[in-house]
C-alpha positions in Angstrom: 74.5 16.7 166.6 76.2 17.0 163.3 74.9 19.5 160.6 75.3 19.6 156.9 75.1 22.7 154.7 73.0 21.7 151.6 74.9 22.8 148.4 73.2 25.4 146.3 71.1 26.7 149.2 71.3 28.4 152.6 69.8 25.5 154.4 71.8 23.7 157.1 70.2 20.4 158.3 70.9 18.0 161.1 72.5 14.6 160.2 69.4 13.0 161.7 66.0 14.0 160.4 62.7 13.2 162.3 60.4 11.4 159.9 56.7 11.8 160.9 54.7 9.4 158.8 53.4 7.5 161.9 51.8 10.7 163.4 48.1 10.3 163.2 48.1 6.5 162.7 50.5 4.8 165.1 51.2 7.9 167.1 48.7 10.2 168.9 49.1 13.9 168.8 50.5 13.9 172.4 53.1 11.3 171.4 53.9 13.4 168.3 54.5 16.5 170.4 56.8 14.4 172.7 58.8 13.2 169.8 59.1 16.7 168.3 60.2 18.2 171.7 62.7 15.4 172.3 64.2 15.6 168.8 64.8 19.3 169.1 66.4 18.8 172.5 68.9 16.5 170.8 69.7 19.0 168.1 67.5 17.6 165.3 66.3 20.5 163.2 65.0 18.8 160.0 61.4 17.6 160.2 60.0 15.7 157.2 56.4 15.2 156.4 54.0 15.0 153.5 50.5 15.9 152.5 49.5 12.2 152.1 50.7 11.2 155.6 50.1 9.2 157.8 51.0 5.9 156.2 49.3 3.8 155.1 47.4 6.5 153.3 43.7 6.7 153.7 41.0 9.3 153.0 40.1 9.3 156.7 43.5 10.2 158.1 45.1 12.1 155.2 46.6 15.4 156.4 46.6 14.5 160.1 50.4 14.3 160.2 50.8 17.9 159.0 48.0 19.0 161.3 49.8 17.5 164.4 53.0 19.3 163.4 51.1 22.5 162.8 49.5 22.3 166.2 52.9 21.7 167.7 54.3 24.8 165.9 51.5 26.9 167.2 51.8 25.7 170.7 55.6 25.7 171.0 56.4 28.8 169.0 59.5 27.1 167.6 58.9 27.4 163.8 62.2 29.3 163.3 64.1 26.5 165.0 63.2 23.8 162.5 63.9 23.2 158.8 60.4 22.1 157.7 60.1 19.8 154.7 56.9 18.5 153.2 55.9 16.9 149.9 53.2 17.1 147.2 51.8 13.7 146.2 51.9 12.5 142.6 49.1 11.4 140.3 49.0 7.7 141.5 48.3 5.8 144.7 46.3 8.5 146.6 43.3 9.7 144.4 41.4 10.6 147.6 43.5 13.8 148.1 42.6 15.6 144.8 40.9 14.7 141.6 43.5 13.7 139.0 46.5 14.6 141.2 48.7 15.6 138.3 51.8 17.7 139.1 50.6 20.7 137.2 50.3 24.4 138.3 46.8 24.2 139.7 47.4 21.1 141.8 50.7 22.2 143.1 49.3 25.6 144.1 46.4 23.9 145.8 48.6 21.4 147.6 51.0 23.9 149.1 48.2 26.1 150.3 46.5 23.1 152.0 49.8 22.1 153.6 50.6 25.6 154.8 47.1 25.8 156.4 47.6 22.4 158.2 51.1 23.3 159.2 50.1 26.7 160.5 53.0 28.5 158.8 53.3 30.7 155.8 56.3 28.9 154.3 58.1 25.6 154.1 61.9 25.3 153.9 61.9 22.4 151.5 59.1 21.3 149.2 59.5 18.0 147.5 57.8 16.0 144.7 56.8 12.9 146.5 57.2 10.7 143.4 57.4 11.4 139.7 54.5 12.4 137.4 55.6 9.7 134.9 55.6 6.0 135.5 58.9 4.8 137.0 60.1 1.8 139.0 60.0 3.5 142.4 58.9 1.8 145.6 60.9 -1.3 144.8 59.4 -2.2 141.5 61.6 -3.8 138.9 61.1 -4.3 135.1 58.6 -1.5 135.2 56.8 -1.0 131.8 58.1 2.3 130.5 55.2 3.2 128.2 55.6 5.4 125.2 52.8 7.7 126.2 52.0 11.4 126.1 52.4 12.5 129.7 49.7 15.0 130.8 52.2 17.2 132.5 55.8 17.9 131.5 58.8 18.4 133.8 59.0 22.0 132.8 55.4 22.7 133.7 56.0 21.2 137.2 59.2 23.1 137.6 57.6 26.4 136.6 54.8 25.8 139.1 57.4 25.2 141.8 59.0 28.4 140.7 55.7 30.3 141.4 55.8 29.0 145.0 59.4 30.2 145.5 58.7 33.6 144.1 55.6 33.9 146.3 57.7 33.1 149.4 55.7 30.0 150.2 58.7 27.7 149.5 62.5 28.3 150.1 64.0 25.3 148.3 62.7 22.4 146.3 63.6 18.7 146.0 62.5 15.4 144.6 61.7 12.0 146.1 61.6 8.5 144.7 63.4 9.8 141.6 65.7 8.3 139.0 69.0 9.5 137.5 67.3 10.5 134.3 64.7 12.5 136.3 67.0 14.4 138.5 69.4 15.3 135.7 66.4 16.4 133.5 65.3 18.8 136.2 68.8 20.1 136.7 69.2 20.8 133.0 65.8 22.5 132.7 66.6 24.7 135.7 69.8 25.8 134.2 68.4 26.4 130.7 65.3 28.4 131.9 66.7 30.0 135.0 64.3 28.1 137.3 64.9 26.8 140.9 67.3 24.0 141.3 66.5 20.7 143.0 68.8 20.6 146.0 67.9 17.2 147.6 66.6 13.8 146.6 64.7 11.7 149.2 65.0 8.0 148.2 65.2 4.7 150.2 68.7 3.8 151.3 69.8 1.0 153.7 71.9 -2.0 154.0 69.1 -3.9 152.2 68.7 -1.4 149.5 71.8 0.3 148.2 70.5 1.0 144.7 71.2 4.7 145.3 74.9 3.9 144.9 74.3 3.0 141.2 74.0 6.3 139.3 72.4 8.5 141.8 75.4 8.7 144.2 77.5 10.0 141.3 75.0 12.7 140.5 75.0 13.6 144.2 78.8 14.0 144.2 79.1 16.0 141.0 75.9 18.0 141.1 75.6 18.5 144.8 72.2 17.0 145.2 72.4 15.3 148.6 70.4 12.3 149.7 67.7 12.5 152.4 67.7 8.8 153.2 64.4 7.2 154.0 63.7 3.7 155.3 67.3 3.4 156.7 66.1 0.4 158.8 64.1 -1.1 156.0 60.7 -0.8 157.8 62.5 -1.9 161.0 63.7 -5.2 159.6 67.4 -4.4 160.2 66.7 -4.2 164.0 66.2 -7.9 163.8 62.8 -7.7 165.5 61.0 -9.7 162.7 63.5 -12.5 162.4 62.4 -16.1 162.9 58.9 -15.2 162.0 58.4 -12.8 165.0 55.5 -10.4 164.9 56.0 -7.8 167.6 52.8 -6.3 168.8 52.1 -2.8 167.4 55.0 -3.0 164.8 54.2 -1.7 161.4 54.9 -4.9 159.5 52.8 -6.8 162.0 49.8 -4.5 161.6 50.0 -4.1 157.9 51.0 -7.1 155.8 51.3 -4.9 152.7 54.7 -3.8 153.9 56.4 -6.9 152.6 59.1 -5.4 150.5 62.0 -6.4 152.7 60.8 -9.9 153.4 62.1 -11.6 150.3 64.0 -14.9 150.9 67.3 -13.1 150.1 66.3 -10.1 152.2 65.7 -12.2 155.2 69.0 -14.0 154.8 70.8 -10.7 154.4 69.1 -9.3 157.5 70.1 -12.3 159.6 73.7 -11.9 158.4 73.7 -8.1 159.3 72.1 -8.7 162.7 74.6 -11.5 163.5 77.5 -9.3 162.5 76.4 -6.4 164.7 76.1 -8.7 167.7 79.5 -10.2 167.0 80.9 -6.6 167.4 78.8 -5.9 170.5 76.6 -3.4 168.7 72.8 -2.9 168.6 71.8 -4.0 165.0 69.6 -1.0 164.4 72.3 1.4 165.5 74.8 -0.3 163.3 72.5 -0.1 160.3 71.8 3.6 161.0 75.5 4.3 161.5 76.2 2.9 158.1 73.8 5.3 156.5 75.0 8.2 158.6 78.6 7.7 157.4 77.9 7.7 153.7 79.4 10.8 152.1 76.3 11.5 149.8 73.8 11.4 152.8 72.9 14.9 154.0 70.4 13.6 156.6 69.2 10.2 157.7 65.4 10.1 158.1 64.5 8.1 161.2 61.0 7.2 162.4 59.9 5.9 165.7 56.7 4.9 167.5 58.1 5.6 171.0 60.7 7.8 172.7 63.0 4.8 173.5 63.3 4.0 169.8 63.8 7.7 169.0 66.6 8.0 171.6 68.3 4.9 170.4 68.1 5.9 166.8 69.6 9.4 167.4 72.3 7.7 169.5 73.5 6.0 166.3 75.5 9.2 165.7 77.8 8.1 168.5 78.6 4.8 166.7 81.7 4.7 164.5 82.0 1.6 162.3 85.5 0.1 162.3 87.3 -0.9 159.1 86.9 -4.5 160.1 83.2 -4.1 160.5 82.8 -2.1 157.3 84.6 -5.0 155.5 82.2 -7.4 157.0 79.2 -5.3 155.8 80.7 -5.2 152.3 81.1 -8.9 152.2 77.5 -9.5 153.2 76.5 -6.8 150.7 78.3 -8.7 148.0 76.9 -12.1 149.0 73.3 -10.7 149.0 73.7 -8.0 146.4 70.8 -5.5 146.7 68.2 -8.0 147.9 65.4 -5.5 148.2 65.9 -2.7 145.6 
């Protein structure tokens, strides 16, 4: 396993991160324990979760993912062997968690205490804002209406609330998710001006089908040392090729829930076909090629992989052993140019 020291922090994280949003929906607690045990055996130390998980979010299952992880921590006694990351949800999409859900002091304090209780620990290593308080074009939206409105909560109030958690010892470091260049730079400027904690990571989607991080955010990552925790590196599994030609694998996420259609645009499907064919021409597993591409980007601190079974998990971790040749990288670039960012 490879490890990366996160700039501006004492955290060292594995190049592969275990994503857990299937725990409690597609995976039972027993299966979750097996994944956690296997990931640690392979050297994975970064475990990423969120208060809203599992996905898709519902009032009935909310918090189960953290509960499963907490039960595993209590049973295994391996809390100190992992870098535990979780997230506080924003004011939209999941009103069943808390009334209003604004990222203010009261809600952030409530959220961390609830997460710590479910996780059965007294601190988390990385606490992230799952998405911004303000309206932005996250989750693949384009031409989002930036409204001239008075936001209920300012960035400084959110940052001060997170500072409370750091001072209390409940949180070691903080980060953002689904954030924009303006957002991360605003947080960094506020932290410097008011001597508040610095955002050290950004968790955004990044894959062969969505390279929007390279526009603006990768430059910030390089110059400011805010490394990417890349989620959806397989684009909901699409880059494995398992959904091509209209296939609907039994038990697969995009088979069960048609709402996950983001990567099934006409251009997205054509791009996926091209990437899968290129991998096979080079004798590679398409999923491992797609993951290896993400692993090898200089701005990626950790590649967040998810799996619904141990075979998938093993194969995904094995992507670390795949080195992409110059010829293959050129082929990837040509496809990326032909189908420029088909699923942002």
